[in-house]
SEDO-86839 format. One record per residue (C-alpha): residue in one letter; x, y, z. Coordinates in Angstrom, 3 decimals, padded with zeros to 6 digits. Layout:
{A, {X, Y, Z}},
...
***
This chain:
{X, {-022.831, -005.770, -179.697}},
{X, {-024.777, -008.313, -181.713}},
{X, {-023.144, -011.510, -182.888}},
{X, {-022.700, -010.492, -186.522}},
{X, {-020.998, -011.894, -189.594}},
{X, {-018.443, -009.160, -190.127}},
{X, {-016.873, -011.285, -192.871}},
{X, {-020.083, -011.091, -194.913}},
{X, {-020.381, -007.363, -194.357}},
{X, {-016.833, -006.606, -195.390}},
{X, {-017.208, -008.859, -198.416}},
{X, {-020.406, -007.111, -199.505}},
{X, {-018.593, -003.742, -199.485}},
{X, {-015.444, -004.997, -201.219}},
{X, {-017.477, -006.708, -203.954}},
{X, {-019.072, -003.354, -204.703}},
{X, {-015.628, -001.761, -204.779}},
{X, {-014.357, -004.354, -207.259}},
{X, {-017.196, -003.630, -209.668}},
{X, {-016.192, 000.035, -209.848}},
{X, {-012.446, -000.642, -209.506}},
{X, {-012.138, 001.216, -206.215}},
{X, {-008.900, 000.368, -204.392}},
{X, {-009.656, 001.942, -201.023}},
{X, {-012.688, 003.306, -199.230}},
{X, {-012.707, 005.736, -196.307}},
{X, {-015.668, 005.303, -193.942}},
{X, {-016.342, 008.363, -191.745}},
{X, {-020.000, 007.746, -190.791}},
{X, {-019.999, 006.326, -187.269}},
{X, {-023.047, 004.008, -187.703}},
{X, {-021.389, 002.550, -190.811}},
{X, {-018.134, 002.073, -188.908}},
{X, {-020.125, 000.267, -186.218}},
{X, {-021.781, -001.937, -188.834}},
{X, {-018.411, -002.903, -190.324}},
{X, {-016.393, -003.342, -187.124}},
{X, {-018.620, -003.249, -184.034}},
{X, {-017.001, -000.008, -182.790}},
{X, {-019.626, 002.283, -181.220}},
{X, {-017.499, 005.177, -179.990}},
{X, {-017.860, 008.851, -180.830}},
{X, {-014.653, 009.361, -182.809}},
{X, {-013.026, 007.142, -185.387}},
{X, {-012.358, 006.468, -189.024}},
{X, {-012.136, 003.271, -191.037}},
{X, {-010.236, 002.320, -194.200}},
{X, {-011.459, -000.606, -196.287}},
{X, {-009.085, -001.994, -198.928}},
{X, {-010.456, -003.852, -201.913}},
{X, {-008.552, -006.986, -200.794}},
{X, {-010.676, -007.075, -197.616}},
{X, {-008.189, -005.497, -195.219}},
{X, {-010.017, -003.212, -192.794}},
{X, {-008.226, -000.710, -190.555}},
{X, {-009.891, 001.125, -187.670}},
{X, {-008.357, 004.268, -186.163}},
{X, {-009.553, 005.832, -182.906}},
{X, {-008.022, 007.776, -180.049}},
{X, {-006.770, 006.626, -176.663}},
{X, {-010.197, 006.946, -174.996}},
{X, {-011.302, 003.855, -176.925}},
{X, {-008.146, 001.731, -177.021}},
{X, {-009.394, -000.922, -174.606}},
{X, {-012.816, -000.937, -176.250}},
{X, {-011.362, -001.418, -179.742}},
{X, {-008.856, -004.077, -178.710}},
{X, {-011.734, -006.095, -177.201}},
{X, {-013.933, -005.963, -180.331}},
{X, {-014.761, -009.375, -181.789}},
{X, {-013.760, -008.125, -185.244}},
{X, {-010.336, -007.052, -183.934}},
{X, {-009.830, -010.143, -181.776}},
{X, {-010.551, -012.358, -184.786}},
{X, {-008.090, -010.488, -186.988}},
{X, {-010.717, -009.236, -189.425}},
{X, {-010.061, -005.618, -188.433}},
{X, {-006.728, -004.011, -187.640}},
{X, {-006.832, -001.363, -184.910}},
{X, {-004.414, 001.514, -184.455}},
{X, {-004.604, 004.098, -181.680}},
{X, {-004.470, 007.542, -183.232}},
{X, {-005.917, 010.966, -182.596}},
{X, {-007.486, 012.730, -185.614}},
{X, {-004.320, 014.744, -186.109}},
{X, {-002.440, 011.495, -186.796}},
{X, {-005.021, 010.043, -189.178}},
{X, {-003.501, 011.454, -192.409}},
{X, {-000.079, 009.978, -191.669}},
{X, {-001.385, 006.526, -190.734}},
{X, {-003.936, 006.380, -193.554}},
{X, {-001.218, 007.383, -195.991}},
{X, {000.890, 004.484, -194.801}},
{X, {-002.031, 002.067, -194.985}},
{X, {-003.236, 003.194, -198.396}},
{X, {000.185, 003.818, -199.926}},
{X, {-000.398, 005.716, -203.168}},
{X, {-003.975, 004.552, -203.655}},
{X, {-006.805, 006.970, -204.337}},
{X, {-009.337, 006.764, -201.504}},
{X, {-013.056, 007.036, -202.091}},
{X, {-015.182, 008.830, -199.480}},
{X, {-018.858, 009.755, -199.097}},
{X, {-019.109, 013.535, -199.170}},
{X, {-022.463, 013.712, -197.371}},
{X, {-021.047, 011.704, -194.456}},
{X, {-017.731, 013.633, -194.124}},
{X, {-017.353, 016.911, -192.303}},
{X, {-015.484, 019.803, -193.883}},
{X, {-012.915, 019.634, -191.085}},
{X, {-012.134, 015.976, -191.699}},
{X, {-011.976, 016.494, -195.460}},
{X, {-009.539, 019.374, -195.082}},
{X, {-007.457, 017.385, -192.641}},
{X, {-007.171, 014.369, -194.933}},
{X, {-007.026, 015.997, -198.346}},
{X, {-003.715, 017.702, -197.594}},
{X, {-001.836, 014.402, -197.820}},
{X, {-004.276, 011.839, -199.277}},
{X, {-005.721, 011.390, -202.749}},
{X, {-009.474, 011.606, -202.166}},
{X, {-012.326, 010.936, -204.569}},
{X, {-015.997, 011.631, -203.852}},
{X, {-018.063, 008.436, -204.073}},
{X, {-020.891, 008.032, -206.558}},
{X, {-022.799, 005.881, -204.079}},
{X, {-022.594, 005.110, -200.379}},
{X, {-021.390, 001.507, -200.646}},
{X, {-021.697, 000.695, -196.945}},
{X, {-025.225, 002.070, -196.735}},
{X, {-026.182, 000.065, -199.829}},
{X, {-024.898, -003.086, -198.131}},
{X, {-026.685, -002.211, -194.893}},
{X, {-030.150, -002.047, -196.466}},
{X, {-030.749, -005.807, -196.316}},
{X, {-031.120, -006.553, -192.611}},
{X, {-029.900, -009.782, -191.028}},
{X, {-031.962, -011.826, -188.585}},
{X, {-029.875, -010.443, -185.721}},
{X, {-030.545, -006.878, -186.813}},
{X, {-034.269, -007.542, -187.192}},
{X, {-034.357, -009.189, -183.767}},
{X, {-032.791, -006.111, -182.143}},
{X, {-035.289, -003.842, -183.902}},
{X, {-038.203, -006.011, -182.774}},
{X, {-036.999, -005.823, -179.165}},
{X, {-036.623, -002.027, -179.390}},
{X, {-040.145, -001.800, -180.816}},
{X, {-041.623, -004.007, -178.082}},
{X, {-040.096, -001.801, -175.372}},
{X, {-041.322, 001.357, -177.125}},
{X, {-044.881, 000.087, -177.442}},
{X, {-045.144, -001.073, -173.827}},
{X, {-043.698, 002.235, -172.670}},
{X, {-046.261, 004.180, -174.701}},
{X, {-049.167, 002.360, -173.055}},
{X, {-047.763, 003.104, -169.605}},
{X, {-047.029, 006.754, -170.407}},
{X, {-050.488, 007.466, -171.856}},
{X, {-052.089, 006.276, -168.611}},
{X, {-050.231, 009.082, -166.809}},
{X, {-051.662, 011.881, -168.977}},
{X, {-054.255, 014.116, -167.332}},
{X, {-055.856, 016.355, -169.989}},
{X, {-055.791, 019.976, -168.901}},
{X, {-052.785, 019.389, -166.620}},
{X, {-050.133, 017.354, -168.477}},
{X, {-047.735, 019.225, -170.775}},
{X, {-046.084, 018.002, -173.979}},
{X, {-042.723, 017.917, -172.191}},
{X, {-044.191, 015.894, -169.318}},
{X, {-045.577, 013.270, -171.694}},
{X, {-042.170, 013.042, -173.400}},
{X, {-040.550, 012.579, -169.970}},
{X, {-043.042, 009.862, -169.000}},
{X, {-042.451, 008.024, -172.256}},
{X, {-038.651, 008.226, -172.368}},
{X, {-038.310, 007.266, -168.698}},
{X, {-040.457, 004.163, -169.233}},
{X, {-038.334, 003.078, -172.231}},
{X, {-035.129, 003.302, -170.217}},
{X, {-036.705, 001.531, -167.245}},
{X, {-037.873, -001.323, -169.493}},
{X, {-034.397, -001.957, -170.874}},
{X, {-033.742, 000.386, -173.788}},
{X, {-030.068, 001.342, -173.959}},
{X, {-031.174, 004.781, -175.149}},
{X, {-034.082, 006.521, -176.826}},
{X, {-033.990, 006.051, -180.573}},
{X, {-034.234, 009.762, -181.375}},
{X, {-035.668, 012.995, -179.992}},
{X, {-039.269, 012.224, -179.031}},
{X, {-041.967, 014.377, -180.646}},
{X, {-045.109, 015.369, -178.734}},
{X, {-047.158, 017.936, -180.662}},
{X, {-050.607, 018.906, -179.447}},
{X, {-053.369, 021.137, -180.795}},
{X, {-051.969, 023.830, -183.127}},
{X, {-048.472, 022.352, -182.725}},
{X, {-049.643, 019.127, -184.384}},
{X, {-049.534, 020.698, -187.856}},
{X, {-045.731, 020.887, -187.528}},
{X, {-044.342, 017.517, -188.689}},
{X, {-041.123, 017.803, -186.650}},
{X, {-041.257, 020.004, -183.587}},
{X, {-039.862, 019.893, -180.079}},
{X, {-042.202, 019.299, -177.112}},
{X, {-043.119, 022.495, -175.260}},
{X, {-044.740, 023.450, -171.976}},
{X, {-048.089, 023.616, -173.731}},
{X, {-050.807, 021.747, -171.821}},
{X, {-052.510, 018.882, -173.636}},
{X, {-056.251, 019.499, -173.643}},
{X, {-059.299, 017.358, -174.311}},
{X, {-060.690, 017.350, -177.801}},
{X, {-057.508, 018.193, -179.710}},
{X, {-055.218, 016.106, -181.889}},
{X, {-051.896, 015.056, -180.414}},
{X, {-049.095, 013.453, -182.439}},
{X, {-046.525, 011.365, -180.591}},
{X, {-043.467, 010.071, -182.483}},
{X, {-041.016, 007.972, -180.445}},
{X, {-038.653, 005.017, -180.447}},
{X, {-036.242, 002.950, -178.382}},
{X, {-032.760, 001.645, -179.113}},
{X, {-031.298, -001.839, -178.588}},
{X, {-027.733, -002.739, -179.654}},
{X, {-027.726, 000.459, -181.703}},
{X, {-030.878, -000.476, -183.639}},
{X, {-033.830, 001.877, -183.525}},
{X, {-037.574, 001.569, -183.491}},
{X, {-039.845, 004.323, -184.846}},
{X, {-043.589, 004.689, -184.303}},
{X, {-046.113, 007.537, -184.495}},
{X, {-049.615, 007.689, -183.103}},
{X, {-052.270, 010.393, -183.260}},
{X, {-054.419, 010.728, -180.161}},
{X, {-057.429, 012.643, -178.964}},
{X, {-058.156, 012.710, -175.240}},
{X, {-061.910, 013.055, -175.055}},
{X, {-064.390, 012.870, -177.906}},
{X, {-062.948, 013.808, -181.318}},
{X, {-064.950, 015.910, -183.732}},
{X, {-066.253, 014.465, -186.993}},
{X, {-063.568, 016.351, -188.921}},
{X, {-060.804, 015.005, -186.662}},
{X, {-062.168, 011.492, -187.006}},
{X, {-062.290, 011.824, -190.796}},
{X, {-058.693, 013.057, -190.986}},
{X, {-057.439, 010.233, -188.793}},
{X, {-059.455, 007.690, -190.765}},
{X, {-057.951, 008.963, -194.030}},
{X, {-054.426, 008.517, -192.697}},
{X, {-055.199, 005.013, -191.440}},
{X, {-056.667, 004.140, -194.832}},
{X, {-053.538, 005.529, -196.507}},
{X, {-051.351, 003.300, -194.341}},
{X, {-053.429, 000.241, -195.203}},
{X, {-053.350, 001.132, -198.900}},
{X, {-049.576, 001.433, -198.845}},
{X, {-049.044, -001.827, -197.020}},
{X, {-051.406, -003.656, -199.385}},
{X, {-049.074, -003.156, -202.371}},
{X, {-045.744, -003.784, -200.653}},
{X, {-043.886, -006.805, -201.939}},
{X, {-040.510, -007.465, -203.603}},
{X, {-040.217, -005.640, -206.915}},
{X, {-042.561, -002.769, -206.024}},
{X, {-040.915, 000.649, -205.920}},
{X, {-040.903, 003.025, -203.000}},
{X, {-042.548, 005.607, -205.232}},
{X, {-045.450, 003.272, -206.015}},
{X, {-046.132, 002.795, -202.288}},
{X, {-046.099, 006.570, -201.769}},
{X, {-048.556, 007.046, -204.647}},
{X, {-050.991, 004.560, -203.090}},
{X, {-050.859, 006.438, -199.791}},
{X, {-051.288, 009.777, -201.577}},
{X, {-054.326, 008.501, -203.434}},
{X, {-056.201, 007.602, -200.246}},
{X, {-055.469, 010.979, -198.665}},
{X, {-056.466, 012.974, -201.752}},
{X, {-059.693, 011.003, -202.130}},
{X, {-060.601, 011.918, -198.561}},
{X, {-060.009, 015.604, -199.313}},
{X, {-056.830, 016.131, -197.289}},
{X, {-054.241, 016.064, -200.063}},
{X, {-053.218, 019.671, -199.524}},
{X, {-052.004, 018.677, -196.068}},
{X, {-049.252, 016.353, -197.313}},
{X, {-045.876, 017.809, -196.295}},
{X, {-043.188, 015.108, -196.377}},
{X, {-042.165, 011.647, -197.642}},
{X, {-044.163, 008.842, -196.083}},
{X, {-041.398, 006.946, -194.375}},
{X, {-037.908, 005.534, -194.569}},
{X, {-035.737, 002.529, -193.888}},
{X, {-034.150, 002.327, -190.458}},
{X, {-031.522, 000.414, -188.508}},
{X, {-028.403, 001.864, -186.890}},
{X, {-029.581, 005.198, -188.301}},
{X, {-033.127, 006.316, -187.601}},
{X, {-033.475, 007.590, -191.178}},
{X, {-031.899, 005.338, -193.781}},
{X, {-032.541, 005.528, -197.490}},
{X, {-034.585, 004.771, -199.501}},
{X, {-037.424, 007.078, -198.441}},
{X, {-041.061, 006.657, -199.469}},
{X, {-041.139, 009.402, -202.058}},
{X, {-041.637, 009.734, -205.803}},
{X, {-038.395, 011.730, -206.066}},
{X, {-035.377, 009.959, -207.521}},
{X, {-033.425, 007.845, -206.918}},
{X, {-035.507, 006.675, -203.940}},
{X, {-038.770, 006.604, -205.864}},
{X, {-037.563, 004.021, -208.373}},
{X, {-035.772, 001.820, -205.826}},
{X, {-037.175, -001.709, -205.770}},
{X, {-038.219, -003.217, -202.460}},
{X, {-036.424, -006.442, -201.541}},
{X, {-036.817, -009.064, -198.812}},
{X, {-034.986, -007.828, -195.731}},
{X, {-035.822, -004.144, -196.159}},
{X, {-036.868, -002.867, -192.736}},
{X, {-038.790, 000.390, -192.809}},
{X, {-041.213, 002.753, -191.093}},
{X, {-044.239, 003.760, -193.202}},
{X, {-045.760, 007.043, -191.986}},
{X, {-048.516, 008.633, -194.082}},
{X, {-049.650, 011.968, -192.672}},
{X, {-051.553, 015.176, -193.360}},
{X, {-051.513, 018.491, -191.538}},
{X, {-054.490, 020.851, -191.748}},
{X, {-054.474, 024.428, -190.431}},
{X, {-057.232, 024.934, -187.870}},
{X, {-057.880, 021.188, -187.548}},
{X, {-054.569, 019.627, -186.632}},
{X, {-052.219, 016.984, -187.895}},
{X, {-052.527, 013.226, -188.071}},
{X, {-049.722, 010.705, -188.615}},
{X, {-049.743, 006.932, -188.261}},
{X, {-046.344, 005.232, -188.415}},
{X, {-045.652, 001.540, -188.137}},
{X, {-042.543, -000.516, -188.778}},
{X, {-042.648, -003.321, -191.323}},
{X, {-040.386, -005.844, -192.971}},
{X, {-040.424, -006.819, -196.654}},
{X, {-040.844, -010.595, -196.912}},
{X, {-040.539, -012.982, -199.860}},
{X, {-044.160, -012.418, -200.904}},
{X, {-045.345, -009.242, -199.160}},
{X, {-044.588, -007.496, -195.886}},
{X, {-044.979, -008.056, -192.151}},
{X, {-046.156, -005.147, -190.016}},
{X, {-044.228, -005.397, -186.751}},
{X, {-046.299, -003.086, -184.566}},
{X, {-049.045, -004.465, -182.330}},
{X, {-050.088, -001.166, -180.710}},
{X, {-053.624, 000.051, -181.416}},
{X, {-054.091, 002.897, -183.898}},
{X, {-057.236, 004.039, -182.055}},
{X, {-057.722, 007.820, -181.999}},
{X, {-059.817, 008.208, -178.864}},
{X, {-057.881, 007.237, -175.729}},
{X, {-060.511, 008.557, -173.299}},
***
């Protein structure tokens, strides 16, 4: 795990709790537990007290792992071995009679039913840990940069293995994911998307056995993972000569990306960036093909809020230095295909830094 300032992270969450007079916070979302404690297992729960006391519960599979955590070794986090069935009893002891806040969208029905029988639970108005996670540290940014570098190099190697008319979507995914693992990724960042021809108008679809042919649009959306931190990139390809209509669609999406990046700086809202991207796509005549928000923050989760949308509350959220995001304008046109260009970028003190170096060229022939 990265060398992190867990003290600063815990303090950021407890300061938010003090403002709203919250005595105790239950954290059930595993990436948020990892951010607070360093624990990266598949089962656990965390209790944060407003005085800064943090308790981590997990079962016997992870005892040695938890005991060895830097946050536990330093005394910042208290660990107790407990299966989920024992969580209510131990949390009740730790929280005494305090009401415990929890994030409903991050808590399963089973866990809520288990805990609510003996604990006083209150649904949170905001996700305090996620709010604190939005400003990325240098260590977090460094991990994301490394994941992106591996992903980009892997893409270049994988594309060289494609033979139009013979290579399937699934084969390209296999090439790409294998290269990422060989180059040092601890895992793929998410399920890789390869969508060719008529499949390319589906923003999120699983690769199939469909053969990739010359002269059709192909969307590839992929990422690597380092120390839990994800990269996320999309490219639109055409093996062979693209048509004028395909070229125009791709050019409109690239112009939309540039338009969005040109306005990004601290104090600009996520909605304003989305509107700039929309404008470029509508002016090119492809506005009816817009189907989703144009990006998101990312880190330990591949999709972290805010999203690039005009819907609230994301649309009115102000960009700040340290926001790490993927901007992905796109349009999908029946009978023509889809085009999406996605790059990662970081909000700086006076603008933004695009982290990707990979070409956005359409024709890879």
